C-alpha positions in Angstrom: 104.1 130.9 101.9 101.9 128.9 104.2 98.1 128.7 103.9 96.2 131.2 106.0 94.3 128.5 107.9 96.0 126.4 110.6 98.4 123.9 109.1 97.4 120.3 108.8 99.8 117.8 107.4 100.4 114.0 107.4 102.9 111.3 107.4 101.7 108.7 104.8 103.9 105.6 104.8 102.9 102.4 103.1 103.4 99.0 104.8 104.6 97.4 101.6 108.3 97.3 102.5 110.8 98.4 105.1 111.2 102.1 105.3 114.5 103.4 103.8 116.5 106.6 104.2 114.3 108.6 101.7 111.2 107.7 103.7 112.8 108.8 107.0 114.0 112.1 105.5 110.5 112.8 104.1 108.9 112.1 107.5 111.5 114.3 109.4 111.1 117.2 106.9 107.3 116.9 107.2 107.5 116.9 111.0 109.8 120.0 111.0 107.6 122.0 108.6 104.5 121.2 110.5 105.9 121.8 114.0 107.5 125.1 112.9 104.1 126.3 111.7 102.4 125.1 114.9 100.3 122.7 112.9 98.6 119.4 113.4 100.3 116.2 112.1 98.4 113.0 111.3 99.8 109.5 110.8 98.0 108.2 107.7 99.1 104.7 106.7 98.2 103.8 103.2 97.5 100.1 103.2 95.2 99.6 100.2 97.9 97.4 98.5 97.1 94.4 100.5 99.0 92.1 98.2 102.3 93.6 99.4 101.2 94.3 102.9 103.1 92.4 105.6 102.7 92.8 109.4 106.5 93.2 109.7 106.3 96.2 107.4 103.5 97.8 109.5 105.6 97.2 112.7 108.5 98.9 111.0 106.6 102.1 110.5 106.1 102.6 114.2 109.7 101.5 114.9 111.0 104.0 112.5 109.0 106.9 113.8 110.1 106.1 117.4 113.7 105.8 116.3 113.5 109.2 114.6 111.8 110.7 117.7 108.9 111.9 115.6 105.5 112.4 117.4 102.1 113.1 115.8 98.8 114.5 116.9 96.3 112.0 115.4 96.4 108.5 114.1 97.0 104.9 115.3 99.1 104.3 118.4 100.4 101.0 117.1 99.7 98.1 114.7 96.6 96.7 116.5 95.0 100.2 116.8 95.7 100.8 113.1 94.1 97.6 111.9 91.0 98.1 114.1 90.4 101.8 113.6 92.6 103.4 110.9 93.2 101.0 108.0 92.1 102.3 104.6 89.8 99.3 104.4 87.5 101.3 106.7 87.2 104.0 104.1 86.3 101.8 101.1 82.7 103.1 100.9 84.0 106.7 100.7 86.4 105.8 97.9 83.7 103.8 96.0 81.3 106.8 96.3 83.8 109.0 94.5 84.6 106.4 91.9 80.9 106.1 91.1 80.6 109.8 90.7 83.6 110.0 88.5 82.0 107.3 86.3 79.1 109.6 85.7 81.4 112.3 84.1 81.1 112.0 80.3 84.3 110.9 78.7 86.3 110.9 81.8 86.9 107.1 82.4 87.5 104.1 80.3 87.9 100.5 81.3 90.7 98.3 80.0 92.3 95.0 80.8 95.8 96.0 79.8 98.4 95.5 82.6 100.2 98.9 82.9 100.5 102.4 81.7 102.4 102.7 78.5 101.6 99.1 77.4 100.1 98.3 74.0 96.5 99.6 74.3 93.9 97.0 74.8 90.3 97.3 73.6 88.1 99.2 76.0 85.4 97.4 77.7 82.3 98.5 79.7 83.3 100.0 83.1 81.7 97.2 85.2 83.5 94.4 83.3 85.1 92.1 85.9 88.9 92.5 86.3 89.1 95.6 84.2 90.9 98.7 85.5 89.3 102.1 85.3 91.6 104.7 83.7 91.1 108.5 83.7 91.5 109.9 80.2 93.7 113.0 80.3 93.5 115.3 77.2 96.9 115.3 75.4 97.6 119.0 75.9 96.7 119.1 79.6 99.3 120.9 81.8 98.9 121.4 85.5 100.5 124.4 87.1 101.0 125.0 90.8 103.4 126.8 93.1 105.8 124.4 94.7 107.3 125.6 98.0 110.6 123.7 97.3 110.9 123.9 93.5 109.2 127.2 92.6 106.5 127.7 90.0 105.8 124.3 88.4 104.1 123.1 85.3 103.6 119.4 84.8 102.7 118.1 81.3 100.1 115.6 82.7 98.7 114.7 79.3 102.2 113.5 78.2 103.4 111.9 81.5 100.2 110.3 82.7 97.7 110.2 79.8 95.4 107.5 81.2 96.3 106.8 84.9 94.4 104.2 86.9 91.7 105.3 89.4 90.2 101.9 90.1 92.3 98.7 90.0 91.4 95.4 88.5 90.4 94.0 91.9 87.8 96.8 92.2 89.7 98.8 94.8 90.4 102.5 94.5 93.9 103.3 93.2 96.3 105.6 95.0 95.4 108.8 93.2 91.7 108.6 94.3 92.3 107.3 97.8 95.0 109.9 98.6 92.7 112.8 97.5 89.7 111.4 99.5 91.9 110.8 102.6 93.5 114.3 102.5 90.1 115.9 102.2 88.9 113.9 105.1 91.8 114.9 107.3 91.7 118.6 106.2 95.3 118.3 104.9 96.7 121.6 103.6 100.4 120.9 103.6 101.7 118.0 101.5 105.4 117.1 101.6 106.5 114.6 98.9 109.6 113.6 97.0 110.2 115.4 93.7 109.4 112.1 91.8 105.8 112.5 92.9 105.2 115.8 91.2 103.3 114.0 88.4 101.1 112.3 91.0 100.3 115.7 92.6 99.3 117.0 89.1 97.1 113.9 88.5 95.4 114.4 91.8 94.8 118.1 91.2 93.4 117.5 87.8 91.2 114.6 89.0 89.9 116.6 92.0 88.6 119.3 89.6 86.2 116.8 88.0 83.8 116.7 91.0 82.4 119.4 93.3 83.0 117.1 96.2 86.7 116.8 95.6 87.3 120.3 94.2 88.6 121.6 97.6 91.7 119.6 96.8 93.4 122.4 95.0 96.6 124.4 94.9 94.9 127.6 96.3 94.2 125.8 99.6 97.0 123.3 99.8 100.7 124.0 99.9 102.8 121.4 98.1 106.5 120.9 98.9 108.3 118.5 96.7 111.8 118.0 98.1 114.8 116.8 96.1 115.5 113.1 96.1 118.2 111.2 97.9 119.8 108.6 95.7 121.3 105.2 96.4 125.1 104.7 95.9 124.5 103.5 92.3 122.6 106.7 91.5 119.2 105.1 91.5 116.2 106.4 93.4 115.8 104.7 96.8 112.8 102.3 96.7 111.3 99.8 99.0 110.5 97.6 96.1 114.2 97.0 95.3 115.1 95.9 98.8 116.2 92.3 99.5 113.9 90.2 101.6 116.0 90.3 104.7 116.6 94.0 104.7 115.4 95.7 107.8 115.2 99.3 106.5 117.0 102.4 107.7 116.5 101.4 111.4 118.6 98.2 110.8 121.1 99.8 108.5 122.1 103.0 110.2 124.0 103.3 113.5 121.6 106.1 114.5 119.1 108.6 113.2 121.9 111.3 112.8 122.3 110.2 109.2 118.7 111.2 108.6 119.0 114.5 110.4 122.1 115.4 108.4 120.3 114.6 105.1 117.4 116.8 106.1 119.9 119.6 107.0 121.3 119.3 103.5 117.8 119.6 101.9 117.2 122.7 104.0 120.4 124.3 102.8 122.0 124.3 106.3 125.8 124.4 106.6 127.3 120.9 106.4 128.3 119.2 109.7 127.2 116.6 112.1 123.7 116.9 113.6 123.4 115.0 116.8 119.6 115.1 117.5 116.2 116.2 116.3 116.1 119.2 118.6 119.5 120.3 117.4 118.3 120.1 113.8 115.2 122.2 114.6 117.4 124.8 116.4 119.8 125.1 113.6 117.0 125.6 111.1 115.4 128.2 113.3 118.7 130.0 113.7 119.2 130.0 109.9 115.9 131.8 109.5 
């Protein structure tokens, strides 16, 4: 069931690697769901991870969208426009304002110098200690329930899966869970399409958003979440930009054409197997299937 208000969704690639088949499938599915609902689609490029940012990866985002034939209603027209007007660096004050408000919630955040979730705990330090990450402290029995348009009623044991996730990185920048909530609220997003592996992140964002009145509108009553099944690599592993070789050019370089993407999306939508020659054909077949 779609939200009662007009649909607003987004494509949210990261310029930290060449886009693979899974990314292309997610974008195409998001485009189809948004266009079928007559909604508005934003291009929101998440570039806070500047250590892994490369101009060639940014270029690849626009190349991939053009190759797929996907249009959008708002967002950068190209790399230069993105850097000048749309980079998340322009939103740093908004992220920091939310972080400072979260820091005022008693018992919510702790600072630590340990390197990753699940590592041997390190002694906590004051929040404003240099090179210390801020971590949200999730009560052990916390479970986040929400309706998932693709998976059905969902309950995520957040206290077990993500007991102390990072909200502010060691370099002082907002982490993904905070920036994504702030950006989606800024854009008015009410349809979020993600891979099934990101259900815990959705739960973390829903829980975190509850902590402040300013972010409370990020909730499952207003936002429809659609977590689609994952496409796996030939070895059975999840497709990931981080595992690509340096010379790999992504799905655009690997595939003979976008038909492989359209056929994968058709499979996700439960359409009968068979070749899909174009994006309009995919949309028509889905419409005919009801």
